[in-house]
C-alpha positions in Angstrom: -116.6 160.3 -77.9 -113.5 158.7 -76.4 -113.0 158.9 -72.7 -109.5 158.8 -71.3 -109.0 156.9 -68.1 -107.2 158.8 -65.3 -104.2 156.9 -63.9 -104.7 155.3 -60.5 -102.6 157.0 -57.8 -101.2 154.7 -55.2 -99.6 156.1 -52.0 -96.9 153.7 -50.9 -96.5 152.7 -47.3 -94.7 149.8 -45.6 -97.7 147.6 -45.6 -99.1 148.0 -49.1 -95.6 148.0 -50.7 -94.9 144.5 -49.2 -98.4 143.4 -50.3 -97.6 144.5 -53.9 -94.3 142.7 -53.9 -95.8 139.5 -52.6 -98.6 139.6 -55.3 -96.0 140.0 -58.1 -93.8 137.3 -56.6 -96.9 135.1 -57.0 -97.4 136.2 -60.6 -93.8 135.4 -61.4 -94.1 132.0 -59.7 -97.2 131.2 -61.9 -95.1 132.1 -64.9 -92.4 129.6 -63.8 -89.7 132.2 -62.9 -88.3 130.3 -59.8 -86.6 127.1 -59.1 -88.3 125.0 -56.4 -85.7 126.0 -53.7 -86.2 129.7 -54.6 -89.9 129.4 -54.4 -89.6 127.8 -50.9 -87.4 130.6 -49.7 -89.7 133.3 -51.2 -92.7 131.6 -49.5 -90.8 131.8 -46.2 -90.0 135.5 -46.9 -93.7 136.2 -47.5 -94.6 134.4 -44.3 -92.2 136.5 -42.3 -93.1 139.8 -43.9 -96.9 139.4 -44.3 -97.9 136.8 -41.7 -95.3 137.6 -39.0 -94.2 134.0 -38.9 -90.9 133.6 -37.0 -88.1 132.2 -39.0 -84.6 131.4 -37.6 -82.9 132.4 -40.9 -85.0 135.2 -42.3 -85.8 138.4 -40.5 -88.0 141.2 -41.8 -85.2 143.1 -43.6 -83.9 139.9 -45.3 -87.5 139.0 -46.2 -87.9 142.4 -48.0 -84.6 141.9 -49.8 -85.7 138.5 -50.9 -89.0 139.8 -52.2 -87.2 142.6 -54.1 -84.9 140.0 -55.7 -87.8 137.8 -56.4 -89.6 140.5 -58.4 -86.4 141.4 -60.2 -86.0 137.7 -61.3 -89.7 137.7 -62.3 -89.0 140.8 -64.5 -86.0 139.1 -66.1 -88.2 136.1 -67.0 -90.8 138.4 -68.6 -93.5 137.8 -66.1 -94.9 141.3 -65.9 -96.5 143.8 -68.3 -94.7 147.1 -69.0 -97.2 148.9 -66.7 -96.7 146.3 -63.9 -92.9 146.6 -64.3 -93.2 150.4 -64.0 -95.2 150.1 -60.8 -92.8 147.5 -59.4 -89.8 149.8 -60.2 -91.3 152.4 -57.9 -92.3 149.9 -55.2 -88.8 148.3 -55.2 -87.2 151.8 -54.9 -89.5 152.6 -51.9 -88.9 149.3 -50.1 -85.1 149.3 -50.9 -84.7 152.8 -49.4 -86.2 151.5 -46.1 -84.1 148.4 -46.1 -80.8 150.2 -46.9 -81.4 152.5 -44.0 -81.7 149.6 -41.6 -78.9 147.3 -42.9 -76.3 146.5 -40.3 -72.6 147.1 -41.2 -70.2 144.2 -41.2 -67.1 145.4 -39.3 -65.5 142.6 -37.2 -63.7 139.5 -38.4 -66.2 137.4 -36.4 -69.0 139.0 -38.4 -67.2 138.3 -41.7 -66.7 134.6 -40.6 -70.4 134.4 -39.8 -71.2 135.8 -43.2 -69.0 133.1 -44.8 -70.7 130.4 -42.8 -74.1 131.7 -43.9 -73.0 131.3 -47.5 -73.6 127.6 -47.2 -77.3 127.8 -46.3 -80.0 127.9 -48.9 -81.1 131.5 -48.1 -77.6 132.7 -49.0 -77.6 130.6 -52.1 -80.8 132.4 -53.2 -79.3 135.8 -52.4 -76.2 134.9 -54.5 -78.4 133.7 -57.3 -80.9 136.5 -57.4 -78.7 139.4 -56.4 -77.0 139.4 -59.8 -80.4 139.6 -61.4 -81.0 143.0 -59.7 -78.3 144.6 -61.8 -79.4 146.7 -64.7 -80.1 144.7 -67.8 -78.2 146.1 -70.9 -80.4 147.2 -73.7 -79.7 145.0 -76.7 -82.0 143.5 -79.3 -83.1 139.9 -78.8 -82.0 137.4 -81.5 -85.0 135.6 -82.9 
């Protein structure tokens, strides 16, 4: 007789969703998904979001955004199983909904100048590099 295994139900909250993201960033790192400078910034994001380590460049919202971008890049590099990717999709949607509600709006010229100045630091480089990876990937067959 074959027994079917019931799916595990996970109720997402702020704490366990960040823990899930950090675990999968580690999985992607082990599969070689990140450049060294990306790994360093993702480590700092984990320190800020999990260990409450103060960082002059990364606050908790930015840390969450970096973790989301990190798992998206890991997915693009094929680091996750289909089941893991499905779970991550739900976790990313949960975390992103909280981050978007807290994101400050850029209104003044001074704020725009500060954003341009920030474009020259490594955190912004990572955001620029990983943000494009968060876009939907077109479905097309791979050439072998």
